[in-house]
N, C-alpha and C positions, 0 to 999 in steps of 0.2 A: 329088761328090767331097767327101771328109771332110778338114776342116782340123784338123790336130793342133797344139795349142799346148803347148809345154813350159813348165810352171810351176815347175820346179825352181830355176832361177836366181832367180826372183822370191821364192820361199820362202826360199832361202838368203840373199838380200839382206835380207829382213824379219827373218830370224833373226839375222843379223849386226848389223842395226840395233838389235834388241831387246837383244842381248848387249852392244852398245856403250852403250846407255842404262842397262842394269843395271850395267855396270862404272862408268859415270859416277856413277850414284846411289850405288853402294857406295863409290866414292872420296869423294863429297861427304859421305856419312854418316860415313865413317871420319875425314875431315878435321874434320867438325863434332864427332864424339865426341872426337877428339884435342884440339880447341880447348876443348871443355867440360872435359876432364880437366886440360888446362893451366891454364884459368881457376880450376877448383876447387883445383888444387894451389897456384897462386899465392895464392888467397884464404886457404887454410889456412896457407901459409907466412907470409903477412902477419900473420894473427891470432896465429900462434905467436911470430913476432918481436915483435909488439906486447906479447904476454903476457910474453915473456922480458924485454923492456925494462921493463915494469911491475914484474915481480918484482925486477929489478935495482935499480930506484928504491926499491922497498919495502925491500929488504935494506940499501941504503945508508941509508935513513931509520931503519931499526931499529938499525943500527950506530951512527948518530949519536945516537939516543935512548938507547941503552945507555951510550954515553960520557957523555951529559948526566946520566943517572941515577947513574953512578959519581961524576961531579963533585958532584952534589947530595948523595950519601951522604958524600963526603969533606968537603964544606962543613958538613953536619949534624954530623959528628963533631967538626970544629973548633969549631962553635958550642957543642956540648955541653961540650967542654973549656973554652972561654972562660966559659960559664955556671958551670961548677964552680969555676973560678978566682975568678970574681966573687963567688960565694957564700962562698968561703973568705975573701976580702978583707972582705966585709960582716960575716961572723961575727967576724973579728979586730977590725974597727972597733967592733962592738958589745961584744965581751968586753974590749977594751983598757981601757976606763974603767969597766967594770961594777962591780968591787969597790969603787972609790972612791964611785961613785954610790950603790951599795946601802948602804954604811956611812953615808954622808951622809943618805940617806933614812931609815934606821932611827933615826939620832940625832934627826932632825927630827920623827919620829912619836912619840917617847917623851914621855909626859905627865909632869908634875911628880909627885914622890913615888914615882918608879919608877926603878930602875937595873938595868943588866944585869951579870951575872957571867960569862956565856960566850956567844960567838957562834961557831957552827960551820956550815960549808957543805959539802954533799955533792951535787954536781951542781947542780941548780937549786933544791934545798931547803935552807933556812937554819933551823937550830935555835937558839932563843933561850932562855937561862935567866937569870932575874933575880929581884929582890925588889921588892915594892910594899907601900906602907903600907895599901892596901885593895884589895878585889876590884874596886871601881869603876875603879881605875887600870889594872888588867889588862884590864878590859872596854873602857876607853878606848883602850888600845894596840891591841887587836884591831880596834876600829872604825877607828882611824887607818890601820892596815895594809891594811884592806879598801879604803879610798879612795885608796891610793897608786898613783902611775903606774909605779913600778918593782916593786912587790910585790903579790902577790895570794894569795887563798885561805889566810888565817891560820887555824890550828887550835890550840886550847888543848889540850895533852896532859894537863897536871896542874897543880893549884894546891893548896897546903897551907899551914897556919899553922905558923910557926916563931918562935922567940925569937931576936932579934938584939940584942945588948947590952942585954938585959933588956926589950926592947920587942917586942910582938907584931907580926910582919910576915907577909906572904903570899909564899911562894916559888912561882914558876910556871915552867912549861916549855911552850913553844909552837913550832910550825913555821910557816914561811911560804915561799911559792914566789916565785922571781924571775920577773917578767913580762918575756918576751923581746919587744922591739919588732919590728915587721915590717921586713924588709930595706930597703924604700923609705922607711921613716919615719926622719926625721933625729933623731939623738941630741940635738941641741940643743933639739928641741921637747919633750923629756921633762924638764921642770924639776920638781924636787921641790916638793911642796905643803907649806907650813908647817902643822903641826898646831896646832889651837887647844887651849887648856887643857882638860883633861878635868875633868869635874865629879865 
């Protein structure tokens, strides 16, 4: 007698079991893939948010720096205006008593036997015209003016012999520059030096 075994239900059961395992694996893989996508998406979003926050901080810092730069420029302009005013005041202080000091200095530097006929100022250059009883007196005046604290660079333009009241005299013409003191130098420190008698 032949025993017949029907294997169809067993195969169907195995197939259904494999199908179930496949479905479970597919579901697990899908869940894992979705989890990875979610994690990746969250990570990217966190990085984007962090970068956006950083950009916002940088923009705020740049705005603050721009404002500070504007304030610095404004302060620099005010400083420049104040320095210009200070320079004007210093120039006025220097020029206020300049004429008196220069005339006093010239009178102190004149050697004996020499007198001036004309004093003219054009800018910082003073032209002197006068008469001396000898060339040595004119040379002494040039030396004295060279050592002055208020005057510098004397240049003899012309000297010639003339008769004044029947006496032979030397008429001269020279220029000398006004020495401008530095702004921080006090005017009181510029005391005229008394000229010694010329030989």
